[in-house]
Each structure stands twice: as C-alpha cells, then as structure tokens.
N, C-alpha and C positions, 0 to 999 in steps of 0.2 A: 427448556433445560431437561436433560436426561436425569440429572441427580442434583436437585436443588440443595440438599444438605452438603454435598461435596463443594458446590459453588460457594455456599455460605462460609464454609471452613477456609477455602482458599482466600476469600475476600477478607476474612478476619486475620489470616496470616499476612496479607498485603498491608493491612491497616497497622498491625503491630510493628511492621518494618518501617512504616511512614515514608516520607519523601526521600530520606537518605538512602534507602535501600531499593527504591523503585526505579525501573526504566520502562519506557513504553516502546514497543516495536510494532510498526504498522505498514501495511500495504498502502498504496496511494489510490489508484484508479478504482472506483466503485467501492472504496472503503472509506477514505476520507472525502472522496468526491461523491456526488449523487449518481445514482444509476438512471433515474428518470425524473421528469418534472412535467406536470400537466399531461401525462399520457405519452410524452415523447422521451426517447432514450437520450441521456446526456452523454457527451463525448469523453472518451479516454484521452490520455495525453497523445496517443498515436492518431486517434480520430481527429483531434484538433488540427494536426498537420495535414492529414489525408483529405480533410474536407475544406482546406483553406485555399485562398486565391493563389498561393504560390505553386500549387500542384496543377499540372496540365490536365485537361479532360481525360486524355488517354491514361495518364498516370493514376487519376482518381478511379477510373473504371478497373484498372489492374489491381489496385489496392483493395477495391470493394470485392473483386473476385476472390482474392486471397481470404478476405474476412469471411465470406459466405462459405468458402470451402473448409477453412481450418477452425473457425470459432465453434461450430457444432461438435467438432472432435474435442476441443479444449474442455467443453463443459459436459461431455457425454459421461454419465454416471456409470455406464456399463463397460467402459474401456479402462484398462489399467494404466497407471502412470508410466510404467515401462514402455507400453504400447504408444503412449502420447509423446514421450520424450523426443524421439527423432523428428516427429512431425512438427512439434513446436519449434525446434531449432530450424527446420526447413522454412516454416512460416516467417519467423523473425528475420532470418537471413535474406529471404526473398524480399520482405518489405524493406529492409535496410538498403538492399541493393537498388530497389526502385526509388526510394527517397534520395539516395545519393546521386541519382541521375537528374534530379529536379532543380539543381542550382539554387538551393535554398540559402538565403543569407542569414548570418547570425543576427543582423540588425532587424530581420523580419519577425523574430520570435515574439517579442513583447506585443507587437501589434496583432500578430495571429492569435495570441492568447486573448487579447482584449476583445477582439471581434467574435470570439467563439462563444458557444452556449455552455461552456463548462461551469459547474456550480460545486463548490465545496458543500458538504452535508450541513444541514441546518444546525446552528449553534457550534460550528467548528471553532469560532473565536473563543468560546468558553474553554474548549479543550486546549488550544494553543496557548491562551493566556495563563490558564491555571498551571500548566506544565512549566512554562517560562517563569512565572512568579515563584514556583516551588523548587526551581532549579532541577527539575526532572528531565533527563535526556529523552528526546524523541528521535528514534531511529526510523526513517522511512526507507523501506526496502522494496523497490519498485521494478517491475519488468517493463515499465513504460519508458518515456523519454525524459531523462533527467533535466535537460535544459527547459523543457516545457513545464514540467512539474514545478521546478524552482520558481519559474516565472509566475505560475498560478498562485503559489503561496506568498510570493513577493508582492504581487498586485493586491492580494487580500490583506496585506499588512501584517502577516504573522510569521514571516521568515526569521525567527529569533535565533540568537547564537546557540541555544540548546537543541536546535534541529540539525540533524545529520542526514544525508541522503546517499544511498547507493542505488544506481540505476544505470540505464543505457545512455551514455552521454555522446552527443554529436561531436565529430571531429571536423573542424573547419580548416580550410587552408589559409595561407598568409593574407589572402584578400577577404577572408571572412565567409567563404562559400563552403557549403557542406560537401565533404569528399568521402565521408564514411562514418562509422561509429567506432568509439574506443572500446576495447575488449575489457573483460570477458563479457560475452553475451549473456544477458539475464532474461530468461523467459519464465512462464508461469510455474514450471515444475523443476527449476534448479535454484530456487531461492533458499540456499543453504550454504554450508561451508565451502562447497566447491567453488563458489564465485567470491566468497569473502576472503580474498587474498589479504586484505587489510583488516584482519581480525584484531589488530592492535586497538581498534575501536573498543571491542569488547573487553580486551585486556585492561584498558584504562578504566573500565567500569567494573572491574572484578568484584568490588564490594556491593554492586547493585545486583543482588541475587533474586529480587522479586520482579516479575515481569507481567505487564498487561499487554497481550498480543491482540491486534486487530486485523482481521483479514476477511476476504470474501471468496477465497477458493481453497481447494484442498492443498494446493501448492504453498499457500501461506503458512501452513502449520509448521514448516520446518525453518521459518525465519529466525527463530531463537536458538538454532542449533550451535551458533557460534558462542553462546554463553556457556562458560565452563561449569560453574556450579549454580544450579537453579534451586532456590528454596521453595518459592511458590510461583506458579505461572497460571494465569487465567486467560483462556482463549475465547475471544468473542468474535463470532462469525456473522457476517452479513450475507444472508441468502437472498440474492437479488433476482435470479433467473431460473426457470424451470423448477419452481419451488416444490411442486408435488413430487417430481422425479428425484430431486436431490435431498429432500428433507431428512430421510433416514440416515444417509451418509454423513450429513452435517451434524445431526444430533449426536451421532457416535463420536465424531472427531472434535467438535468444539464444545466448551462447557456451557456456553450461552449462544443460542442461534436467534438472530433477528431477522424476521421475514418482512420484506417490503418496508423496511424502516429507513426513511431518507434522512434521519436525524442522527446526531451523536449523543442523544440524551442518555442512553444506558451507560455509555463509557464515561460521560460527564458525572453522572450520579454515582458511579463506582469511585471515580477519582475524587469527588467531593468527600465521600465517606472515608476513603484511605487517607487523604491529605488533611482533612480538618483536624484530626487528632494529633498531628505530628508535634504540636507544641507541648503535649502532655509529657510529663517525665516518666509516669508509670504506664506500662502497657494496659489497655483496658481489656477486661475479660468479659466475654458475653454473659 
C-alpha cells in the first residue's frame, strides 16, 4: 500500500454504506482465476481453448506465436497504453479469426473447460457466496471469452443471479459451430465506457455508489468508469508477472497491491469487514 491511512478511510466509507451501497467490479482471468499452481502457469479463458483438443496442431502453433509476440507488449511497463491499443486490437482480431477457422462446437465448451487446468483463486467460494447472500452485485468485466468464463463459474457452482458478465462472446451458426465473435471487441486496454453500450447495468445500480474493484492489469483500472456517482472506490490489484518491473506502476495506480497472491483472502477479509456491520442501525465510527 502506498498510503495505508487512505486505504483505511476508504474501507471505513465502504463499511458505513454497507451491503446496500456496494457493488463489486472484477476482471476475470488472473484476477478471479489463479495465475499459477505448483510452478506452472494456469490458463486464461483463451488459453483453455487454444490448448484444447478442438484446435488443430497448426492452429495451436499460430495462436502460440501470437501470444509470444503480443503478450510481452501487453505487459511492457515502458510502453504507453496509446502505443499498445492498436496492437491489442490486432492481437485479439487475429486470434478471433484463427479460432473461427477451427470449427469449434458450442457443445464442446463444457468438456473443454472440464479437461483444462484452470483454477479459480483459493477461497473463491467465500467471495461468491458472501456477495450472493448479501445481495451485492458482482460485475465481471473480461477481455477473455465469455462462454468459457461462464462455464468455469457454472462448473464451480457459483454462477449466482447476482453475477453479470460483459466479455467477448462466441457467435455460433445454426448448427452450433463457431463462426466468429459478437462485437464490440473487448481487449485489455478498452475495458471502459467505450464498450459498455449497455450501461443500463450501471444505471439500474445508481444507488450503489461504493465500489470494490479487483484487477490485475493497468487496463482494469477503468472498469468502473460506467458508474456515474462514485462515493468510495477501493482498487485491489493482483501483480502476477514481472513483479519487480511493474511494482512501482501498480503501487501508484492501485490502493492495495497483492504480489504473487493466489488467494482471494484480502478481498474476502475486506468484504467481511464491510458486510458484517450492515445489520447495525447506526454507522460505527472508528
């Protein structure tokens, strides 16, 4: 934390508002899911498809080449977002085009997820259960694949009615074969109002002016831009990769930075503190 006192004040503000004022806005890949396990990288929602049996060997090689070229650019702390933007659009577009040539069936998705090494972060169930019980909306804003992401949380048994997802969704033809992706394209650096055509989501929640934001990249910081009036926002960032290079930037941008933390314990602890008091009629003063 750059400023622990500031963090404490935000958390107290969130607590005073309680469950009725709170909403959680979160990234998915490498934020709600683990970055690694036993020294091995865990897959993102795209990796799950890229590595699966439904992709040809040639397709796998091409997708891997794209990853090796564009991923270092995505996380390069010395390049500006403006510089990265067209390159991210290029990467996602090429990957979507490659995937669309692979004859992926809608009926394959559940099995692909089941066979993958994806893991939600430790104690994810506490987070999802607590938000569901407290009727706090969870908005997942992901540059991954919506169909895969939804299947992951469905198989984990936590796709509750309070969970909403905005992501890149597959477009299947009448026979259930992938023919493309539905627009608009969401990549790491446009997770903001430009793709939230359906900001009625935030309009419906206009009384929920307190936000807990969870992310793992600089692009995730704009995920709450669709919220009109923000009273308190706490930004929690997972710093997963190139920790030494990126630490300075993350500490400037996020209120709390978690290095190599594969759990959701910090978010759960904060939520417990915010939501435990909501039955109290009087706000508690520190």
